[in-house]
C-alpha positions in Angstrom: -83.1 -19.4 6.5 -82.5 -16.2 4.6 -83.6 -17.8 1.4 -86.8 -19.1 3.0 -87.5 -15.6 4.4 -87.0 -14.0 1.0 -89.4 -16.4 -0.6 -92.0 -15.8 2.2 -91.7 -12.0 1.9 -92.2 -12.2 -1.8 -95.2 -14.3 -1.4 -96.6 -12.0 1.4 -96.0 -8.9 -0.8 -98.0 -10.6 -3.6 -100.9 -11.3 -1.3 -100.8 -7.7 0.1 -100.9 -6.3 -3.4 -103.9 -8.5 -4.2 -105.9 -7.2 -1.3 -105.5 -3.6 -2.6 -107.1 -4.5 -6.0 -104.0 -3.2 -7.8 -102.6 -4.8 -10.9 -100.7 -8.0 -10.1 -98.4 -9.3 -12.9 -98.0 -13.0 -13.5 -94.6 -13.2 -11.9 -95.8 -11.8 -8.6 -98.3 -14.7 -8.1 -95.8 -17.2 -6.8 -98.4 -19.0 -4.8 -100.2 -20.0 -8.1 -97.3 -21.2 -10.2 -94.6 -22.4 -7.7 -96.4 -25.8 -7.5 -95.8 -26.2 -11.3 -92.1 -25.9 -10.8 -91.6 -28.2 -7.8 -89.3 -31.3 -8.5 -88.6 -30.1 -12.0 -85.5 -29.0 -13.8 -86.2 -25.4 -14.9 -84.8 -23.0 -17.5 -85.8 -19.4 -17.5 -86.0 -17.0 -20.4 -85.5 -13.6 -18.8 -83.8 -10.2 -18.9 -83.7 -7.1 -16.7 -87.5 -6.7 -16.8 -88.1 -10.1 -15.1 -88.8 -8.8 -11.6 -90.9 -9.9 -8.6 -91.5 -6.9 -6.4 -88.1 -5.5 -7.2 -86.2 -8.8 -7.0 -85.1 -10.6 -10.2 -87.2 -13.6 -11.1 -84.2 -15.9 -11.1 -83.1 -14.8 -7.6 -86.6 -15.1 -6.3 -87.1 -18.6 -7.7 -83.8 -19.8 -6.4 -84.7 -18.4 -3.0 -87.9 -20.5 -3.1 -85.9 -23.7 -3.8 -86.7 -23.9 -7.5 -84.1 -26.0 -9.4 -83.0 -23.5 -12.1 -80.5 -25.2 -14.4 -79.9 -22.4 -16.9 -81.0 -19.0 -18.3 -81.8 -18.1 -21.9 -81.3 -14.4 -22.8 -83.0 -12.4 -25.7 -81.8 -9.4 -27.7 -79.9 -6.9 -25.5 -78.8 -9.7 -23.1 -79.7 -10.9 -19.6 -79.0 -7.5 -18.1 -80.5 -5.6 -21.0 -77.4 -3.5 -21.7 -76.4 -4.5 -25.3 -77.0 -2.4 -28.4 -79.9 -3.3 -30.7 -78.6 -5.9 -33.2 -75.4 -6.6 -31.2 -74.2 -10.2 -31.0 -75.1 -11.7 -27.6 -72.7 -14.4 -26.4 -73.1 -17.3 -24.0 -71.7 -16.5 -20.6 -72.0 -17.2 -16.9 -74.1 -15.1 -14.6 -71.7 -13.7 -12.0 -74.3 -13.5 -9.2 -75.8 -17.0 -9.4 -73.2 -18.9 -11.4 -75.9 -20.1 -13.8 -75.0 -20.6 -17.5 -76.6 -18.0 -19.8 -77.4 -19.2 -23.3 -78.0 -16.4 -25.9 -81.1 -16.5 -28.1 -79.9 -13.5 -30.1 -77.1 -14.1 -32.7 -76.4 -17.4 -34.4 -78.8 -19.4 -32.2 -82.2 -17.7 -31.9 -83.8 -21.0 -30.9 -82.9 -23.2 -27.9 -81.2 -26.3 -29.2 -82.3 -29.8 -28.3 -78.9 -30.3 -26.7 -79.4 -27.2 -24.5 -82.8 -28.6 -23.4 -81.9 -32.2 -22.8 -81.9 -31.7 -19.0 -85.0 -29.4 -18.8 -88.5 -30.2 -17.8 -90.1 -26.8 -18.0 -89.2 -23.3 -19.3 -90.4 -20.1 -17.6 -90.7 -17.2 -20.0 -90.9 -13.8 -18.3 -90.0 -10.8 -20.5 -91.7 -7.4 -20.8 -93.0 -6.7 -24.3 -94.1 -3.3 -25.8 -96.7 -4.5 -28.2 -95.0 -3.8 -31.6 -94.5 -6.5 -34.2 -90.9 -5.6 -34.8 -89.9 -5.8 -31.1 -88.0 -9.1 -31.1 -89.0 -10.5 -27.8 -92.1 -12.0 -29.4 -89.9 -13.6 -32.1 -87.9 -15.1 -29.2 -91.2 -16.3 -27.7 -92.0 -18.1 -31.0 -88.7 -20.0 -31.1 -88.9 -20.9 -27.5 -92.4 -22.3 -28.0 -91.3 -24.2 -31.0 -88.3 -25.7 -29.2 -90.6 -26.7 -26.3 -93.1 -28.4 -28.7 -90.3 -30.3 -30.5 -88.7 -31.5 -27.2 -91.8 -32.2 -25.2 -91.1 -29.5 -22.6 -93.7 -27.5 -20.8 -93.8 -23.7 -21.1 -95.0 -21.3 -18.5 -95.5 -17.7 -19.6 -95.7 -15.2 -16.8 -97.9 -12.5 -18.3 -97.1 -8.7 -18.1 -99.0 -5.7 -19.4 -98.7 -4.4 -22.9 -98.2 -0.6 -22.7 -99.6 -0.3 -26.3 -102.5 -2.8 -25.9 -105.2 -0.1 -26.1 -105.2 0.0 -29.9 -104.5 -2.1 -33.0 -103.0 -0.5 -36.1 -100.7 -0.9 -39.1 -100.3 -3.1 -42.2 -100.6 -6.8 -41.9 -97.2 -8.6 -42.5 -96.9 -10.5 -45.8 -95.2 -13.8 -44.8 -93.0 -13.5 -47.9 -91.2 -10.8 -45.8 -91.0 -12.8 -42.7 -87.9 -12.1 -40.5 -86.8 -11.9 -36.9 -88.4 -8.4 -36.8 -91.7 -9.8 -38.1 -92.6 -13.4 -38.0 -96.4 -13.6 -38.2 -99.2 -12.1 -40.2 -100.2 -9.4 -37.7 -100.3 -5.6 -37.8 -97.5 -3.5 -36.4 -99.4 -2.8 -33.2 -101.0 -6.2 -32.3 -102.9 -5.3 -29.1 -102.0 -8.4 -27.1 -100.1 -9.2 -23.9 -97.2 -11.6 -24.2 -99.5 -14.4 -22.7 -102.3 -13.6 -25.2 -99.7 -13.6 -28.0 -98.4 -17.0 -27.0 -102.0 -18.3 -27.2 -102.4 -16.9 -30.7 -99.2 -18.5 -31.8 -100.5 -21.9 -30.6 -104.0 -21.4 -31.8 -103.1 -20.1 -35.2 -100.6 -23.0 -35.8 -97.8 -20.7 -36.6 -95.1 -23.0 -35.2 -93.1 -25.2 -37.7 -95.2 -28.0 -39.1 -98.2 -26.7 -37.1 -96.9 -28.3 -33.9 -98.4 -27.2 -30.6 -96.7 -26.1 -27.4 -97.7 -27.4 -24.0 -98.5 -23.8 -22.8 -99.6 -22.4 -19.5 -100.1 -18.7 -19.0 -100.0 -17.3 -15.5 -102.6 -14.5 -16.0 -102.4 -11.1 -14.4 -105.0 -9.9 -11.9 -107.0 -6.6 -12.2 -105.7 -5.9 -15.7 -107.5 -4.5 -18.8 -106.2 -3.5 -22.2 -107.0 0.2 -21.5 -105.2 0.3 -18.1 -102.4 2.8 -18.3 -99.1 1.2 -17.4 -95.7 2.8 -16.8 -92.9 0.2 -17.0 -90.8 0.1 -13.9 -87.7 -0.9 -15.9 -86.5 0.0 -19.4 -87.4 -2.9 -21.6 -84.4 -2.2 -23.8 -81.5 0.4 -23.7 -83.2 2.8 -26.2 -86.7 2.8 -24.8 -86.1 4.8 -21.6 -89.6 6.0 -20.7 -93.3 5.8 -21.5 -93.2 8.5 -24.2 -90.5 6.5 -26.2 -92.5 3.3 -25.8 -95.7 5.0 -27.1 -93.8 6.5 -30.0 -91.9 3.3 -30.9 -94.6 1.8 -33.2 -94.4 4.9 -35.4 -90.7 5.8 -35.1 -89.2 2.4 -35.5 -90.0 2.6 -39.2 -87.3 5.3 -39.4 -84.7 2.6 -38.6 -85.2 1.5 -42.3 -84.4 5.0 -43.5 -81.6 7.6 -43.5 -83.2 9.3 -40.4 -81.9 9.1 -36.8 -84.4 8.2 -34.1 -82.2 9.7 -31.3 -80.0 6.7 -30.6 -76.9 8.2 -29.1 -78.8 10.9 -27.2 -80.9 11.0 -24.0 -84.1 11.2 -26.0 -84.1 7.9 -27.8 -87.2 7.3 -29.9 -88.5 10.7 -29.0 -86.6 12.8 -31.6 -86.0 12.3 -35.3 -83.6 14.1 -37.6 -80.8 14.0 -40.2 -78.1 16.3 -41.4 -79.9 16.5 -44.8 -83.2 17.8 -43.5 -84.1 21.5 -43.4 -86.9 23.8 -42.4 -87.2 21.9 -39.1 -87.6 23.1 -35.5 -85.0 21.1 -33.6 -81.4 19.9 -33.8 -79.3 17.3 -32.0 -76.0 15.5 -32.4 -75.8 11.7 -31.7 -72.7 10.4 -29.9 -71.4 7.0 -28.9 -72.7 5.9 -25.6 -73.9 2.7 -23.7 -76.6 1.0 -25.7 -75.7 3.0 -28.9 -72.0 2.5 -29.6 -72.2 3.5 -33.3 -75.4 5.7 -33.7 -76.6 6.8 -37.1 -75.1 10.2 -38.0 -72.7 10.0 -35.1 -71.3 13.5 -34.1 -73.2 15.2 -36.9 -75.7 18.0 -36.4 -79.2 16.6 -37.2 -82.1 18.8 -38.0 -85.5 17.4 -37.2 -88.3 17.3 -34.6 -88.5 16.9 -30.8 -91.5 14.7 -30.0 -90.8 14.2 -26.4 -93.9 16.2 -25.4 -95.9 15.1 -28.5 -99.5 14.1 -27.7 -99.9 10.6 -29.0 -103.0 9.4 -30.7 -104.2 5.8 -30.7 -102.6 5.1 -34.1 -99.4 5.0 -36.1 -98.3 8.4 -37.3 -96.9 8.4 -40.9 -96.8 12.2 -41.3 -93.2 12.7 -40.3 -92.1 9.7 -42.4 -93.8 11.1 -45.5 -92.4 14.6 -44.8 -88.8 13.3 -44.5 -89.1 11.2 -47.6 -90.4 14.2 -49.6 -87.4 16.3 -48.4 -84.9 13.6 -49.4 -86.7 12.9 -52.7 -86.8 16.5 -53.7 -83.0 16.5 -53.4 -82.6 13.2 -55.3 -81.1 11.5 -52.2 -81.9 7.9 -51.4 -84.1 7.6 -48.3 -85.1 4.0 -47.7 -82.7 1.2 -47.0 -83.2 -2.6 -47.4 -84.4 -2.9 -43.8 -87.5 -0.8 -44.3 -89.6 -3.5 -46.1 -88.9 -6.0 -43.3 -90.1 -3.5 -40.7 -93.1 -2.5 -42.7 -93.9 -6.2 -43.4 -94.0 -5.8 -47.2 -92.9 -3.4 -49.9 -96.4 -1.8 -50.1 -95.9 1.0 -47.6 -92.6 2.1 -49.3 -94.1 1.9 -52.7 -97.2 4.0 -51.7 -95.0 6.6 -50.0 -92.8 6.8 -53.1 -95.9 7.2 -55.3 -97.0 10.2 -53.3 -100.0 8.8 -51.4 -101.2 10.7 -48.3 -101.3 9.3 -44.8 -105.1 8.9 -45.0 -104.9 7.1 -48.3 -102.3 4.7 -47.1 -104.1 3.9 -43.8 -107.3 3.2 -45.8 -105.4 0.3 -47.5 -104.9 -1.3 -44.0 -108.5 -1.4 -42.9 -109.7 -4.7 -44.5 -106.7 -6.6 -43.1 -107.1 -5.0 -39.7 -110.7 -5.9 -39.4 -109.9 -9.6 -40.2 -107.1 -9.5 -37.6 -109.3 -8.0 -34.9 -111.7 -10.8 -35.3 -108.9 -13.4 -35.0 -107.5 -11.5 -32.0 -110.8 -11.9 -30.1 -110.2 -15.6 -29.8 -107.1 -15.1 -27.7 -108.0 -12.2 -25.4 -107.6 -13.1 -21.7 -108.4 -9.6 -20.4 -111.3 -7.1 -21.0 -110.7 -4.2 -23.3 
């Protein structure tokens, strides 16, 4: 009886939200997609952002009598507490007893064996709209596994907090990696559901196979609708400012500069012990979500961007300034990760050659225009 009551209350809350003409994410529309799950064996790709009115998607679906067999977890794990890049192991969820299969580590794609008892996969993860945010790479591999094993995929759509603009260099597929799998700009301007449609429609899956895809669309959403995430999408994106700065500051992960991991201003500050003439200092320390931060326990000189007014575009000015300071001292600045994040070696080469931000951004424009035309084919929501 308690389970039935929880399911009914979740459904009622969804209907009440709809009557107020407020944004309704895909997961909250149980009345629309529950019929797709009936009498099927279900796997869920989820993390801490997979919520229905404050209740975890897995708990809500179990309460509604859905037969969930297993859970697949992306980078940072099912509860979203692991460091970036940390190995995620298979485990058992203590609350539900469900097996959790990691999709981050040695197995980034669900195996045929793991899917042999599954009819449909539900994918519900909050994205932030940047090419190097690995949840869209996980989406790619889940779609590919579904296509190969004749399994349906239901994507429960959620807002993209950076969907109001498109910017950055287009990835050269010669530099394809888990932090950049497709020929798109750094800021792609798509929701996770729209992105799934682009993967299918652009034939990006192996051997151009197609996934049997259904997107549970949001209601009352536009690409220009401001959206504050109710839950951190990953340990080091704690608030809207960090999410807005992420497309620009993540490039520093491929350099000698700290982006504030190991502080309480992650992706809102930048600095290094070797920078000077700066306005701000901080010292990263080991903490949950950042066990071994860059420049641990060292005083870093840099900039506090936590109150920085963000334009609708990627900011390269701090990247160029930091490179120039390092270069003037003859100290290596870039590491091997930078070209993967940038999507080619071009951005690094142009910075090393002394090009200005305006000159570099001009080289992106032709690719961006072609991408924007392609993107129009997959938009679900108005701009």
